[in-house]
Every structure is written in structure tokens, then in C-alpha cells.
N, C-alpha and C positions, 0 to 999 in steps of 0.2 A: 638489401634487403628482399630484392625479388626475386633471386637466387635461395634465398633461405625459406619462402615462401614455397616455392616451385620443389624442394627438397623434400619439402614435410608432407605436400600433398603427395609425391613421389612416394612416400616410406608409408604413408596413411594408404593409399592406392593398394599397396603390393601388400601392407597386412589384412586388408579385405578380401586380396581377390585368394589370401592363399587362408581364411580363415573359412571364405565359405567354398575351398575347392575347385575356385575356376580356373578354367586358362584363357587367359588371352590370347586372341587372333587379332593380328595387324588388318587394318583395313585397307587399302589400296594406293588410296589419295587421300590428298587434302580432305575433309570435310569441312569447314567452317569459310564462309565470304566476308569476310571484316567487309563493314561501311562502305570502305572507299571502292568497291566492288572488288578488291582483291582477293585471290586465295590466298587464309593466312595459315593455317595449321591445322590439327587433327585432333579433333577434341569430343569423336564420337567413335565409340568403341563396342564390337564385338565381344561378349564374355560367354563360355559355355560353361556347363559344368565338367570339370577334367574327365568324368566318363564316358564326355561324347567332342571332345577335344579331337577327334579323330575322324569324327564324323563330318567335319565342316569342309565341304569340298568345293567352294568358292564365294565372296564377297567381292560385291562392285556396287560403287557409286553413280549412284541414279542421277546425271547430271544434265539431263535430256529432256525433264518433266518441264509440258509448258507451263503448267499451273503450279509449280514453285513457289512461295513466297516466304520461305523462311531462306535465314542466313544459313541453313546448313544443309549440305547435300543430305537427301534419305539414303541410307542403305540396304540395301539385299544381301541377305544370304541364305546359300543354299546348306542344308543340313540333312543328310542321309540318315532315315530313323526307319527301323520296320516298325507297322502298329499291328497290332491284334487285330482283325477283322471284326470282333464283340459279339462272335456269337456264342461264344462261350459265357457266362456269365461272373462276374467276378462275388466271389457269395459272401464278400465284405462287405459290400456295399450295397446299402440300405435308397430306398429313392423315399422322397418324403414328398407329396404331393399334393398339390391345398385343395383342400374339398371347399371348392365354389360357391355349390350350391347346398347352404346348411339348412340342410330340411329336416 
């Protein structure tokens, strides 16, 4: 019974990834800490749009954080992207300002 649930979850996950055009980036180590204190599995994942898959440079597990009280290790992912300086405004963008002083 347990393996059929795992298989169904895997099928659902694969269908979801494909339908959203995502790429799966494996995490380097286990990310879940069992209540008994043992690191037991990887249940935290990095998904990016397939257009960005080759831009993911590095993913690390942040296991040395002194204030982490979660049963998951946080992940830090480095993604190399180019950003516009914002000097040229998008002509299709409209800003709706709230009129706080309704005189």
C-alpha cells in the first residue's frame, strides 16, 4: 500500500512539473530531520521554469544556522539572471496610486 501511494505521488509530481514547464534541480543533501534527530530524507526541492534551468548555479543546504528550529534545513539557491536597470519604463505598465488626501 505504501509503495502505491509513493508511485501515485511521483506520477502526480511528474505531471505537475511537465504541465508548468518546470525543471527539477536536485538538492545536495537530505533536508528533513526526523523527530528522532536523524536526517532522513529530501522533501524540499528547487523548481525553476525550464527557461531558467541552465541559470541555476548552486544550491546549498544551510545546516549551520543557530536559530533554525524547523525540522527542515533551509536551502539557498543561486540563480544567475540579467535584470533591467529600470531606466526605461515599460510602456504597458500603469501605476495606480492611492489618493490618501481625498480633498
